[in-house]
C-alpha positions, 0 to 999 in steps of 0.5 A, a space after each residue: 482487528 482490521 484498520 481502514 488504510 488510505 494513501 495519499 500523494 501529495 505535492 508539498 509534504 511539510 505543509 501536509 503534515 502540518 495539515 493533517 497533524 492539526 486535523 488529526 490533533 496527533 503527530 505522525 507516528 513515522 516521518 521520513 523525508 518523502 513520507 509520513 504515516 498516521 496510525 489513529 485509533 478514532 477512527 482506526 485508520 493507517 493514514 499515509 502521505 508521500 511525495 515520490 513525483 505521483 500527481 497529488 491525490 488518492 494513491 490507494 485505499 485498502 485494509 490492514 490486518 494483524 495476521 497472515 491468516 487475516 490477510 489469507 481470509 481476505 483473498 477469497 472476499 476479493 476474488 468474490 468481488 471480482 477484480 484481479 487479485 495480484 499477491 506480493 509476498 514480502 513486499 518492500 514498501 513505505 518503509 515497511 515489510 508486508 505481505 499483500 494482495 492487490 485488487 482495483 474496483 470497477 472505477 479503477 481505484 487500487 486496493 491494497 490488503 496487508 499484513 505488515 511484518 516488519 520495518 524497512 530502511 527504504 521506501 523501495 526495495 532496492 534495484 526495483 523499478 519503483 526505487 528509481 523512477 519516483 513511483 509508488 509501490 502500487 503494482 499495475 493490477 491490469 498488467 498482471 500475469 500468472 505467478 508460477 510459483 503461486 499455481 494457476 489462480 494467483 497472479 504477480 505484476 509484470 513490471 517487478 515493481 515492489 
């Protein structure tokens, strides 16, 4: 079953954790110095907040799936929607290891579809531009270039981020 995903950038993580804990009537399942995540069942949502230096507000929306097959099934739907689809295999982001597909809607809102395959000890993978400049994990979809090991239809961010 898919789970809706919302990721917000926040200016004050502690105040935001208190606010969303009250709103959701549940504490976050994951709390790190720069990140918190609630895995809610009603509504079924993966709601995450982070304070990594980006402007406060919606960072990205998405769908979390339970298997690699479900992620693969979403690929053609994203492609049919008309945006550039950027795969990220084995991404380290938000204290998790995930395989992802990124796109943007017509307004430029980033959409992340992903299957989490494990935990990570850092917000970003060490040695990436993301880990050193405080940026979030979302690649610049518009800056995508062909990813040669995936074939002509697939792309990857050219920034090396995440």
